[in-house]
C-alpha angles and dihedrals in degrees: 000000000000090000091055090052091048092050092050093048090048093049094049111094114244115234113261115232110259127198114236116217114247091236091068093050108039124069092232129199093325092055091045092052092045091053092045090052091050091049094049093047090047092051090046091050091049092050092048092047092050092051092050093047092048091048091049091050092049090049090052092048093049089047090052090051092048092049091047088051091046091047092081089061099060112205130155094218118072116247110273125199126181117219124219090268094054099256120136121230110214093182096246098094092260122109122209126175 
């Protein structure tokens, strides 16, 4: 039985190596454009995130300085300031009127 399988395997022609065209293997212009768009969007998101984090950190530093300056005037109620439109700033980035 094994001789029959060996004979069949030997009689079957082996596939000849073929050359695949580059067009079938490479992503081409569409792939390059897609990756370039993803890269540009990623860079813009990182820049925006960095700006937002920096802005938040600066606001926290300013709030800390204001609280330390206001610490000498000990009051139980947070400092309230009415804006020109009548809203009250409570110092916690929420506005209540």
